[in-house]
N, C-alpha and C positions, 0 to 999 in steps of 0.2 A: 311321245306323250308325257304329260306331267302327272305324276302319281299323286294320290291323295295326301301322302306324307309330305311331299314337296310343297303342296299347296298350303298345308298347315304351317310349315316352316316359314314360307313366304308371308303368310298372314300374320304370324307372330312377329316377324321382323318389322313389317309395316306398322303393327300395333305399337311395338316398342319405339319405333321412330316417331310416331305421332305423339306418344305419351311424353317422350323427351322434348319434342318440339313445343308441346303445350306447356310443359313445366318451365322450359327455358323462356318462352314468351311471357309466362306469368311472372317469372323473376325479373325479366327486363321491364315489364310494365310496372312492377312494384318499385324498382329502382328509379325508373323514369318519373313515377308519381312523386316519390320522395324528393327527387331533384327539383321537380316543378314546384313543390311546396317550399323548398328552401329558397329558390329564386323569387317566388311570390312574396314570402315573408321578408326576404332581404330587401326587395324593392320597397315594400310598405314601410319597413323600418327606416330605410334611407329617406323616405318622404317625411318621417317624423323627425329625423335628425337635421335635415337640410335647413329649416328655419333658424336653427341655433348652431350651425356648423362652426362659426367663428368662436363661439364660447366653448364648444366641445373641444376644438383643436387647442384652444388656450389652456383648458384644464389638462389635456393630455401633455402639453408642453411643460407646464409647471410641475405636473406629477412626475414626469421623467427627470426633471432637475432635482426635485426633492426626494426621490425614491432612495438614493444612497443614504441620505440622512435618516429617512424612515427606518431603514434596516438597522442602522446603528442605535437609534433611539429605542427600538424594540428590545434591545438587550438590557434596558433599564426600566422601561415602563411597558404597559400593554399596547398592542397595536392601535386600539381605539384612542388612547390618550396621545400617543405619538402622532397619529393622523390629525387629530383635532388641533394639537399644538402647531403642526406644520401648516394647517389651513389658516390659522390666525397669523402665523408668521408670514405666509404668502400674501395675505391681505396687506400687511404692513410693508413688506419688501417689494412686492410686485404690483398689486392692484392699485393701492393708494398713490404711489409715485406715478404710475401710468396715468391715472385720472388727473393728477396735478399737472403733469406734462401736457396732457391734452387740453386742459383748461388754459394753461399758459400760452400754448401755441395758438389756440382759438382766440385768446385775448389779443395776442400780437397780430394775428391775421386781421382781426376786426379793426385794430388801430391802424394797420397798414392801409386798409380800405378807406377809413375815415380821414386819413391824411390827404387823400386825393380830393381836396376841396378846391373851389374856384380860386381862392386867394393863393394857395400854395402853387397851383398850376399857372398863376398869372393869366387867368382867363380874360380879364379886361384888356390887357395889353395885346393878347392874341386877337380878340374881337376887333380892336382898333386897327391892327395890322391888316386883317382880312378886308375890312371895309375900305382902307386906303388903297389896297392893291386891286381889289375886284369891284369896288363900288357897291357891294351887297352888304346890307346890315344883318348881322347875325347876333343871336342872343343865346350863347351857350349856357349861361347861368339858368335861364328859364327852362332850357331843355333838360339840364341836370336835375332841376327841381321836379319837373314833370316825371322824369325817369325815377327819381327817388319815391315820388308818390305812387307810381305804378308798382315799384318794388315793395313798398309798404303794404299795398293792397294784396299783392301776391303772398307776402309773409303772413298777413292776417288770415287769408284763405287757407294757408297751410298749417294753421295752428293745430288743427286736429291731427294732421299727419305728424307734426313734431311731437305731440303728446303720445301718439302711438309708438314713435321711435323711442321715446324715453321709457315707456312702459315695457317695450320689448327688450330694451337694454337692461333694465332692472331685473326682469325675469331671467334673462340670459346669464347675468352675473350670479344670481341665486343658483341657477342650474349648474354653472361652472364650479361654484364652491361645493355643491353636493357631489358632483362627479369627482372633483379633486379629492374630497374626503374618502370616498369609497375606492378610488383608484389607489390611494396610498394604503388604506386599511386592508384591502383585499387584493393587493397587487400580487402577492405570492400565489394565491389561489388562481388568479387570472392567468399567470404564466404557466401554472400546472395544467390548467384546462387547455390553453393554447397548444402545449406540447402533446397533450393526449389526442386532440383532434387533428393534429398535423401529421399527415401520412409520410413522415420522414424518419430515418433512424436518429437515435439520440445524438450521435456525434455530428451528423449533418446539421441538426437543429442547433447544436452548440456553435458550429462555425457560422451559420446563418445569423443567429441572434447576436453573436459576437461582432460580426461585420456591421450589422445594423447599428449596434451600440456605438461602435467607433465612428461611423458616419454621422450619427446624431450629435455626438460630442464634438466632432470636428467642425460641424457647422455652427453649433452654439458657442463653443469656446474659441475656435479659431477664426470665426468670421463675425458672428453677431456681437460677441463680447468685445472684440477688437474694434468693430465699427462704433459701438457705443462709446468706448474709451476715446477713440479718435475724434468723434463728433463733439464730445464734451470738452476735450482739451482744446479743440479749435474754437468751440463756443466761448470758452473763457476769454480767449483773445478778443472776440467780438464784444463781450461785455465790458472788458477793461478799456478798450479803445472807443467805447460809446457808440457802436453801430446800432441804429434803430432796429427795434423788433428782433433783438438778439436771440430770444428764446425760440422764435419761429425758425430763424435761419440755422440755429443749432440742431433743431429737429430735422431739418432738410439735410444737414451735413451728416447726421447719423444714417439717414436713408441712403445717401450717396456713397458713404463709406462701405456699405454692404456690397457695392458693385466694384469689383476689381478694375483697376486701370482708370477709374473715374475719380472717386474719392471726394474729399471735402474741398479741393481746390476750386471747384466750380462755384463755391460760395465765398471762401475767404479771398480768392483772387479778385473778383469784382469788388469786395469790401475794401481792399487796398486801393483800388481805383477810385472808389467813392470818397475815401479819406483824402486822397490827392486832390480831387475836384472840389472838395469843401474846404481846402486850405489848411489841411493837417498833414504836412509831409512827414513830420517826426513820428506821429502816430501810425501813418501808413508804412513807414520803414520798419517801425517796431513790430507791427502786425505781420508784415511780410517775413521778417527774420524769425519771429516766434513760430509762425505757422509752418514755414519751410523746414525749420530745424526740429522743433519739438514734435509736431504732428508727423513729420517725415520719419523721425526716429521710431515713433510708435508703430508706424506701418512697416518700416524696413526691418526692425529688430524684434519688436514684441510679437508680431504676427508669426514669424517663423518659429519662435520659441514655443508658442502655444500650439501651433499646428503640428510640430514635430512630435508632440505627445500622442497625437491621434492620427487617423487616416488622412493622408494628404489628398485634397480634392482639387482637381484642375480648375483654374479660374473661369474657364468657359462654362463649366457645369454650374458654378456659382452665379454667373451673369444670367444664363438661361433660366436657372431655377428661381432667382429673385424676380426677374421681370415676368416670366411666365406664371410664377406662383401668385403674384399680385392679381393678375387677370383671372386666375382659376379660383383662388381661395380668399381674395381680399387681403387685408392687412396681415393675416396669419400666413399668407403665402410667402412673405419675406423669410419666414423660418422653414416652412414645410416644403417649399418649392425645391431648394437645393437638397433637402433631406430625401425627397422622393427620387430625384435623379441619382443621388449618391446611393440610395438603397437599391436602385436598379442595377447600378454597376457592381455593388457588393453581391447581389443575388446572382449576377452573371459569373462572378468569380467563384461562388459556391457551386454553381452548375458546372463550370469548367473543371473543378476539382473532383466532383463526386458523380457526375452524370453517368459515366461508363460503369462505375461500380454499382450504382443503383439499377442500371439496366441489367447487369448480370444477375443481381440478386432477384430481380423480378422474373427473369427468365428461368432461374433455377427453382423458384418456389412453385 
């Protein structure tokens, strides 16, 4: 038989167990509630950022490039003055040239479309040939005119949409400039805050941020900068030899130069063929020699020199990052696609170096 004392002891044990269970459940509910709030606000914040994602990424990219200059300027002037100066400099160095390039490319693209008129295409001769061969009379000119009228109607109907695009772009540029200013001015405080909320030891964070920094510079200096240099060098050859719409094709060569194993040859190669077909063999030979030697030297020698200063990224990572980044993030994906894949590889290296030690520390705490 169970004595009264044993019953009291058993009752005390059960009471203690229930109390600890309730306290543990309360703690778990509290943690779960906080995590749910974090996820909710993170999702809502993402919805706020998404409409201006391109501009936010652009501000982050320019801030990363300008941050070393910001830290040096802060040794002479206040962070506010340094950040404001760099924002103005960024407008002159990055934004204005980008807008001018976009306008030049758009102008060349428009001219390229306008050149496709009936006289250039010898529509009359083609219509006569079709009628002689088939016996059917065709009027391609009238068809083109009707199509142009339909396109004009569509453009007129889309005027409101274009106005919305322009307004959105102006707002986005203003937002990007404000973000750039505060990222530069408060960059140190942001890094301190990130370190405080990151549940990793200081040495592991140093390795992680160091790896990410190397990957970012490897992509920007070793691939983006080299692609711009190659595209511009190749574009000079197009301008000198009189290739039509050279600005547009130069922009295309810059994009192609971002992708390893492809490069600017897909443009300057057909350009050489175009010069041959138009009766300019000397210009064709000059363009071929110039592009093969000068552009080839920039790719074969300049790229390794720059890449050796930073983390070397496999060309497959660059190809996948560039192509996938365009689909995922638009034009800014050209830069952030390879960075994200490189960041994944860098994080895996940090995990491989520190994972076991972090597990031991967790277990002993």
